[in-house]
N, C-alpha and C positions, 0 to 999 in steps of 0.2 A: 148173724141170723140171716138165712136166705130170704130173698122176697118171694112172695107167692104169685107174682104176675109173669114170671119167666123173662124178665129183663125188659119187658115193655114199659115205656114211659108215656104217661098221658099228660097232655097239656090242655088246660081249660081256658087259657087266655088265647083266643084267636085273633091273629093280626089282621086289622082292616086297613087297607090301603086307601090313601086319600085320593089317588089317581085312578080313575076307572075309565077304560075304553070300551067302546061297543065294537062288536065284530066288523061293522061297516067302516069304522074309522081305520081299523087295522089294514083292511083291504085297499082303501084309498091310499094309505100311507105307503103301502108296498108298491102300488102302481105309480105313485109319484117318484119313488126311489128308483124304480126300473126306468122310467122316462128320463130322469136326470142321468142314469148311467148310460143309457143309449145316446143321449145327447153328447156326453163327454166322450164316448168312444168315437162318435162320429166327427165332432168339431173340436174335441179338447186340444189336439196337437196344434191347430192353427190359432186357438185362443191364447196359448202360452208362448207361441213363437217358434215352436219346433217344427221343422219341415221334413 
């Protein structure tokens, strides 16, 4: 017997994450990652002893 919804599936249980981030936190996290990468590109070789 074919379904009358054209193959669409509806889910009524929405998943609610316990971890929520504000947009400002994501921007700060990206800035921190960029600063760490710049530091490592600049001083990384001397920190691990490669010349």
